[in-house]
LOPAFI-766184 format. One line per 5 residues: number of its first residue (from 1); for each residue z, x, y of C-alpha. Coordinates in nm, 3 decimals. Layout:
residues N
NUM = Z X Y  ...;
***
This chain:
residues 351
1 = 1.463 0.188 -1.011  1.756 -0.036 -1.090  1.870 -0.202 -1.413  1.954 -0.529 -1.237  1.842 -0.694 -0.917;
6 = 2.049 -0.588 -0.620  2.030 -0.592 -0.245  1.843 -0.310 -0.078  2.028 0.018 -0.110  1.965 0.265 0.171;
11 = 1.961 0.605 0.008  1.927 0.919 0.217  1.548 0.909 0.222  1.536 0.541 0.321  1.793 0.594 0.595;
16 = 1.592 0.882 0.735  1.268 0.682 0.706  1.418 0.381 0.885  1.586 0.595 1.150  1.253 0.755 1.237;
21 = 1.094 0.409 1.257  1.366 0.276 1.488  1.343 0.579 1.717  0.964 0.552 1.737  0.980 0.176 1.805;
26 = 1.240 0.214 2.081  1.043 0.500 2.233  0.722 0.296 2.231  0.886 -0.012 2.385  1.056 0.200 2.653;
31 = 0.732 0.376 2.747  0.540 0.047 2.742  0.794 -0.125 2.967  0.817 0.166 3.209  0.441 0.199 3.235;
36 = 0.406 -0.179 3.272  0.648 -0.196 3.564  0.485 0.109 3.724  0.134 -0.038 3.705  0.244 -0.392 3.796;
41 = 0.582 -0.413 3.977  0.563 -0.794 3.985  0.528 -0.843 3.608  0.805 -1.053 3.451  1.036 -0.927 3.178;
46 = 0.916 -1.207 2.947  0.557 -1.096 2.985  0.648 -0.736 2.906  0.835 -0.848 2.595  0.536 -1.052 2.477;
51 = 0.289 -0.772 2.540  0.515 -0.491 2.421  0.608 -0.646 2.087  0.256 -0.782 2.039  0.092 -0.442 2.077;
56 = 0.370 -0.284 1.869  0.313 -0.525 1.579  -0.064 -0.473 1.591  -0.020 -0.095 1.599  0.227 -0.103 1.307;
61 = -0.015 -0.316 1.106  -0.281 -0.048 1.153  -0.037 0.210 1.020  0.044 -0.011 0.719  -0.326 -0.047 0.639;
66 = -0.418 0.322 0.665  -0.128 0.456 0.456  -0.295 0.345 0.131  -0.631 0.520 0.178  -0.462 0.825 0.329;
71 = -0.255 0.862 0.012  -0.575 0.839 -0.196  -0.719 1.124 0.009  -0.410 1.346 0.029  -0.076 1.355 -0.151;
76 = 0.095 1.465 0.171  0.111 1.102 0.284  0.295 0.975 -0.026  0.639 0.979 0.148  0.501 0.718 0.389;
81 = 0.393 0.499 0.099  0.729 0.513 -0.077  0.898 0.286 0.179  0.591 0.113 0.321  0.752 -0.226 0.263;
86 = 1.015 -0.136 0.524  0.730 -0.077 0.766  0.577 -0.412 0.670  0.902 -0.598 0.737  0.930 -0.424 1.075;
91 = 0.574 -0.533 1.153  0.666 -0.896 1.082  0.984 -0.878 1.292  0.791 -0.733 1.587  0.521 -0.998 1.551;
96 = 0.782 -1.275 1.530  0.941 -1.162 1.858  0.597 -1.166 2.021  0.519 -1.509 1.876  0.858 -1.656 1.958;
101 = 0.852 -1.550 2.323  0.489 -1.665 2.354  0.569 -2.013 2.225  0.869 -2.044 2.457  0.679 -1.925 2.764;
106 = 0.357 -2.122 2.710  0.459 -2.428 2.506  0.830 -2.503 2.552  0.834 -2.632 2.911  0.685 -2.976 2.845;
111 = 0.805 -3.287 2.662  0.609 -3.207 2.344  0.744 -3.007 2.053  0.634 -2.644 2.115  0.474 -2.608 1.771;
116 = 0.289 -2.938 1.813  0.177 -2.823 2.158  0.044 -2.499 2.011  -0.150 -2.676 1.736  -0.290 -2.960 1.946;
121 = -0.302 -2.824 2.300  -0.646 -2.669 2.257  -0.901 -2.806 2.010  -1.215 -2.636 2.141  -1.300 -2.479 1.807;
126 = -1.672 -2.500 1.881  -1.636 -2.277 2.189  -1.620 -1.899 2.180  -1.483 -1.850 2.531  -1.222 -2.125 2.495;
131 = -1.139 -2.089 2.126  -0.769 -2.162 2.041  -0.691 -1.800 1.960  -0.314 -1.864 1.942  -0.360 -2.049 1.612;
136 = -0.517 -1.736 1.463  -0.202 -1.547 1.558  0.017 -1.817 1.404  -0.175 -1.800 1.075  -0.145 -1.422 1.070;
141 = 0.228 -1.443 1.142  0.268 -1.686 0.851  0.103 -1.438 0.615  0.320 -1.153 0.744  0.627 -1.371 0.689;
146 = 0.531 -1.444 0.327  0.478 -1.074 0.264  0.806 -0.972 0.426  1.001 -1.247 0.246  0.864 -1.139 -0.095;
151 = 0.886 -0.764 -0.041  1.188 -0.717 -0.271  1.125 -0.627 -0.637  1.294 -0.954 -0.737  0.982 -1.139 -0.624;
156 = 0.751 -0.880 -0.776  0.907 -0.936 -1.118  0.932 -1.313 -1.099  0.595 -1.384 -0.942  0.435 -1.131 -1.183;
161 = 0.256 -0.819 -1.063  -0.094 -0.980 -1.039  0.029 -1.277 -0.832  0.245 -1.055 -0.611  -0.045 -0.815 -0.559;
166 = -0.283 -1.094 -0.461  -0.028 -1.230 -0.216  0.020 -0.893 -0.050  -0.353 -0.824 -0.040  -0.363 -1.108 0.212;
171 = -0.261 -0.846 0.466  -0.634 -0.789 0.516  -0.678 -1.156 0.603  -0.387 -1.128 0.846  -0.550 -0.823 1.004;
176 = -0.882 -1.005 1.042  -0.706 -1.301 1.203  -0.526 -1.072 1.445  -0.848 -0.894 1.542  -0.989 -1.239 1.624;
181 = -0.665 -1.331 1.804  -0.689 -1.025 2.028  -1.067 -1.045 2.078  -1.070 -1.413 2.174  -0.746 -1.390 2.371;
186 = -0.656 -1.071 2.554  -1.005 -0.922 2.573  -1.140 -1.236 2.739  -0.870 -1.241 3.006  -0.841 -0.867 3.069;
191 = -1.134 -0.668 3.208  -0.994 -0.322 3.136  -1.243 -0.152 2.898  -0.964 0.066 2.757  -0.830 -0.234 2.562;
196 = -1.167 -0.304 2.400  -1.209 0.066 2.323  -0.863 0.084 2.163  -0.934 -0.222 1.947  -1.269 -0.083 1.837;
201 = -1.117 0.254 1.757  -0.844 0.090 1.549  -1.086 -0.122 1.348  -1.320 0.174 1.297  -1.030 0.390 1.173;
206 = -0.914 0.132 0.920  -1.267 0.068 0.790  -1.372 0.434 0.774  -1.061 0.545 0.585  -1.099 0.264 0.330;
211 = -1.468 0.343 0.280  -1.396 0.715 0.239  -1.118 0.648 -0.012  -1.339 0.401 -0.201  -1.617 0.662 -0.232;
216 = -1.367 0.911 -0.370  -1.242 0.660 -0.627  -1.600 0.576 -0.725  -1.667 0.943 -0.798  -1.371 0.941 -1.037;
221 = -1.495 0.627 -1.210  -1.841 0.779 -1.256  -1.714 1.078 -1.453  -1.888 1.062 -1.788  -1.720 1.159 -2.114;
226 = -1.935 1.276 -2.402  -1.892 1.108 -2.738  -1.813 1.312 -3.050  -1.754 1.236 -3.415  -1.485 0.999 -3.545;
231 = -1.516 0.767 -3.246  -1.352 1.018 -3.012  -1.472 1.112 -2.665  -1.463 1.455 -2.506  -1.258 1.437 -2.187;
236 = -1.211 1.791 -2.061  -1.092 2.139 -2.149  -0.719 2.186 -2.198  -0.726 2.448 -1.924  -0.847 2.187 -1.674;
241 = -0.510 2.008 -1.690  -0.228 2.159 -1.488  0.115 2.191 -1.647  0.313 1.866 -1.619  0.018 1.708 -1.443;
246 = -0.267 1.489 -1.560  -0.643 1.461 -1.578  -0.769 1.106 -1.524  -1.059 0.987 -1.741  -1.240 0.653 -1.736;
251 = -1.258 0.493 -2.081  -1.426 0.155 -2.133  -1.395 0.088 -1.761  -1.021 0.167 -1.753  -0.850 0.482 -1.629;
256 = -0.645 0.690 -1.869  -0.404 0.965 -1.761  -0.395 1.269 -1.996  -0.084 1.481 -1.935  -0.012 1.838 -2.045;
261 = 0.351 1.945 -2.080  0.563 2.185 -2.288  0.270 2.286 -2.508  0.167 1.925 -2.578  -0.093 1.676 -2.458;
266 = -0.040 1.299 -2.443  -0.231 1.009 -2.287  -0.122 0.677 -2.139  -0.274 0.408 -1.918  -0.311 0.517 -1.558;
271 = -0.171 0.186 -1.424  0.201 0.164 -1.344  0.368 -0.166 -1.435  0.545 -0.182 -1.100  0.267 -0.211 -0.844;
276 = -0.036 -0.073 -1.031  0.036 0.276 -0.899  -0.180 0.568 -1.025  0.034 0.738 -1.289  -0.223 1.014 -1.330;
281 = -0.151 1.128 -0.976  0.216 1.169 -1.057  0.385 1.442 -1.258  0.635 1.484 -1.537  0.992 1.507 -1.408;
286 = 1.287 1.542 -1.647  1.055 1.471 -1.939  0.917 1.146 -1.790  0.587 1.066 -1.625  0.688 0.965 -1.273;
291 = 0.474 0.732 -1.065  0.395 0.889 -0.726  0.430 0.557 -0.545  0.784 0.438 -0.618  0.924 0.667 -0.888;
296 = 0.895 0.440 -1.195  0.908 0.655 -1.510  0.754 0.647 -1.858  0.790 0.865 -2.168  0.454 1.039 -2.232;
301 = 0.472 0.990 -2.612  0.532 0.613 -2.604  0.443 0.490 -2.256  0.783 0.318 -2.246  1.037 0.355 -1.970;
306 = 1.357 0.528 -2.078  1.643 0.290 -2.169  1.778 0.066 -2.031  1.449 -0.004 -1.849  1.191 -0.217 -2.027;
311 = 0.858 -0.142 -1.858  0.583 -0.001 -2.083  0.212 0.087 -2.069  -0.053 0.141 -2.340  -0.086 0.480 -2.508;
316 = -0.389 0.665 -2.651  -0.433 0.907 -2.941  -0.525 1.261 -2.839  -0.687 1.531 -3.053  -0.735 1.895 -2.952;
321 = -1.040 2.074 -3.091  -1.175 2.413 -2.979  -0.963 2.401 -2.664  -1.112 2.061 -2.574  -0.923 1.736 -2.525;
326 = -1.063 1.450 -2.735  -0.946 1.096 -2.676  -0.951 0.785 -2.892  -1.085 0.515 -2.655  -0.894 0.237 -2.832;
331 = -0.558 0.180 -2.662  -0.239 0.123 -2.854  0.005 -0.153 -2.768  0.227 -0.088 -2.465  0.527 0.119 -2.568;
336 = 0.369 0.230 -2.898  0.476 0.584 -2.995  0.189 0.831 -3.053  0.252 1.185 -3.172  0.128 1.413 -2.892;
341 = -0.132 1.676 -2.970  0.010 2.027 -2.978  -0.170 2.311 -2.811  -0.269 2.556 -3.088  -0.273 2.931 -3.099;
346 = -0.629 2.935 -2.967  -0.519 2.792 -2.636  -0.294 2.992 -2.408  0.044 2.832 -2.356  0.024 2.876 -1.982;
351 = -0.305 2.691 -1.942;
***
């Protein structure tokens, strides 16, 4: 987090993350080029660049898309999520090299503007075998550009989180366009079944991971909380919450994170103000609830970020009764202080 907008600062983790990415990219391109020359000694360098960066961008996009559901299924993948935007920018840069070389090689040798040639050279939209698949790639590249250009938190704050989120959810549209681009382009000109198998495996992996993660999230949303007197609902036993961790409950269709720490229990909204990260999957560090996605922090008693930061989330009143956690389903205003419930003598301090 930063008090003011600033250019990207490469801390040690980001440097290591980006170094690993660069090494993997260079290794992939080297292996692809070497294998390409070995299998086809007469292939041109331009063709290898187009194919190498095209397959690299498509592969990176698969990685971008599976990081989210993998993090829902296992916390071990959270380090990949922390700097996923770096991976997204690298995906766009790789795709732009592929697109740039393709336009030069196939559309820049005539007397028509290359972009005009691309858009008007093939208008057989009614044909499957002769569909202008290059336009699908151009549309996908445009979406990737918009995402890469707005990846900095400056745009997140000024576009507002909902608008920014909707913009970046267009990555699924870009992926669909690229699947069509590859299916109607490469797979119609190449007869090698390995390519079709690889594409099918990639699509199946993305879909299956998202479906599995969605089923897990649905199980969380279906957890029922019993109502008790005074308008409170019974969430769980105090012992079910790990120290400095949270139990997530669904209240009136919204998720609430109930944290236990230092002999106290407090509840805030589960949705981080930064990118809607799941606060209940984070933990309390230095007295602050820390979002597992990007490290944004909130005080458990008030739901407000520590000064000088100004983010805040709604809070909820918690009551402890007979070692059970009872929750008032009515949220307080974001940043509103609520006295946390203190674990009594009847509940072991170490629970």
